[in-house]
C-alpha positions in Angstrom: 12.8 -1.8 22.2 14.5 0.4 24.3 16.0 3.7 23.0 19.7 3.1 21.5 21.5 5.2 19.1 21.0 2.3 16.4 17.5 1.6 16.8 17.5 -0.8 14.2 20.2 -3.2 16.1 19.7 -5.2 19.0 22.2 -3.4 21.1 24.6 -0.4 20.4 28.2 -1.8 19.4 29.6 -0.2 22.6 26.8 -1.9 24.9 27.4 -5.4 23.0 28.3 -8.0 25.8 29.7 -10.3 23.6 32.8 -8.1 22.9 35.2 -8.7 26.0 37.9 -6.9 24.5 40.2 -9.8 25.2 41.7 -12.4 22.3 41.4 -15.8 23.3 44.6 -17.8 23.3 45.1 -21.5 22.3 42.5 -23.9 20.6 40.3 -24.6 23.9 40.0 -20.9 24.6 39.3 -20.0 20.8 36.6 -22.7 20.8 35.0 -21.8 24.0 34.8 -18.0 23.0 33.1 -18.7 19.7 30.7 -20.8 21.3 30.1 -18.2 24.0 29.8 -15.6 21.6 27.0 -17.5 19.7 25.1 -18.5 22.9 25.2 -14.7 23.9 23.8 -14.0 20.4 20.8 -16.1 20.5 19.8 -14.5 23.8 20.2 -11.0 22.1 18.0 -12.0 19.1 15.3 -13.0 21.4 15.5 -10.0 23.7 12.1 -8.1 24.6 9.9 -10.4 22.8 6.7 -12.0 24.1 5.4 -15.3 23.7 3.7 -14.5 20.2 6.5 -12.9 18.7 8.9 -15.9 20.0 6.4 -18.4 18.6 5.8 -16.4 15.2 7.0 -18.9 12.5 8.8 -17.8 9.3 7.0 -18.8 5.8 4.7 -21.5 5.4 5.4 -24.6 5.5 8.0 -24.1 7.8 7.7 -24.6 11.4 10.8 -22.3 12.5 10.7 -19.7 14.9 12.8 -18.1 17.3 11.0 -20.2 20.2 11.7 -23.3 18.0 15.1 -22.4 17.8 15.7 -21.9 21.4 14.0 -25.5 22.1 16.0 -27.1 19.3 19.3 -25.7 20.7 18.6 -26.8 23.9 18.0 -30.3 22.5 21.2 -30.3 20.5 23.1 -28.9 23.9 21.7 -31.9 25.7 22.2 -34.5 23.3 25.9 -33.7 22.5 26.7 -33.2 26.3 24.6 -35.6 28.3 23.9 -38.2 25.8 26.9 -38.4 23.9 29.6 -37.2 25.8 28.8 -38.3 29.0 26.6 -41.5 27.8 23.7 -40.7 30.1 20.4 -42.6 29.2 18.0 -39.9 29.8 15.1 -38.9 27.7 15.5 -36.7 24.7 14.5 -32.8 24.9 11.4 -31.8 22.7 11.4 -35.1 20.8 9.2 -38.2 21.0 8.8 -41.4 18.6 5.9 -39.6 17.1 7.4 -36.4 16.5 11.1 -35.8 16.0 10.6 -32.2 15.3 8.6 -31.4 18.5 10.9 -28.7 19.3 9.7 -26.8 16.4 6.1 -28.1 16.5 5.7 -27.7 20.3 6.8 -23.9 20.1 3.7 -22.3 20.9 2.6 -18.9 21.9 2.4 -19.5 25.4 4.4 -17.8 28.2 4.9 -21.0 30.0 6.3 -22.7 26.9 8.7 -19.8 26.1 9.8 -20.0 30.3 10.3 -23.6 29.6 12.4 -23.1 26.7 14.7 -20.7 28.4 15.1 -22.6 31.5 15.8 -26.1 29.3 18.3 -23.9 27.2 20.1 -22.2 30.3 20.2 -25.5 32.1 21.8 -27.6 29.1 24.3 -24.7 28.5 25.4 -24.4 32.2 25.7 -28.2 32.2 27.7 -28.2 29.1 30.1 -25.3 30.5 30.7 -27.6 33.4 31.2 -30.9 31.6 34.1 -28.7 29.2 35.5 -27.2 32.3 36.2 -30.6 34.0 37.6 -32.0 30.7 41.1 -32.8 31.0 41.4 -32.4 27.2 39.7 -31.5 24.1 40.7 -35.4 23.2 38.1 -36.6 25.8 35.8 -39.1 23.8 32.2 -39.6 23.7 30.2 -42.6 22.0 28.0 -41.3 19.2 26.2 -43.9 17.0 28.5 -43.5 14.3 31.4 -44.1 16.6 34.1 -42.4 19.0 33.7 -38.6 18.9 36.1 -36.1 20.6 35.1 -33.2 22.6 36.9 -30.7 20.0 34.5 -32.0 17.3 31.4 -31.7 19.1 32.6 -28.1 20.1 33.3 -27.3 16.5 29.6 -28.9 15.5 28.1 -27.0 18.3 29.7 -23.6 16.8 28.5 -24.7 13.2 24.8 -25.4 14.6 24.6 -22.2 16.6 26.0 -20.0 13.3 23.6 -21.8 11.1 20.5 -21.3 13.0 21.5 -17.5 14.3 21.4 -16.9 10.4 17.8 -18.0 10.8 17.1 -16.0 13.7 18.4 -12.9 12.0 15.5 -13.2 9.5 12.9 -14.3 11.7 13.6 -11.4 14.1 13.7 -8.8 11.3 10.3 -9.8 10.1 9.2 -9.5 13.9 10.3 -5.6 14.3 12.7 -4.9 11.7 15.7 -5.4 14.2 19.0 -6.4 12.8 22.2 -7.7 14.1 25.7 -6.4 14.2 
């Protein structure tokens, strides 16, 4: 870790890239700001870790790791925006009929696996952001197996998904090197 005023934190509060100093106005801006904040938090929680640290699992029998979370959140972004909102018939990321938890099971301590996970996550986040930017309204609908779903609900679901998993990431990172979040 680099020299910080608060060495137990990922970043000193005054250097936190999540704090823009702006207050979002309106439903769309608020939802997107929360999602942006959580996406940046994922990157902060993984910053400076090597492949072994990224792949380190929590406690047996859990397969949860920071690398697994990056892969999982790439899969979540991919599923909700490409498959559900756009109706693309594309193969699922980090999933197979034989292993529905491939996102976690395949999270092994290999630099290429880590690089692939980050590339997939960044590609899917960029795709999701482009989709949302082009959507005329939060009422835009996709087709979920349970029926139609509005973009608004997808964004709220992603905020919930990131928030839940970032709690897991807090504990994983603290076990690796003692770093805690803000």
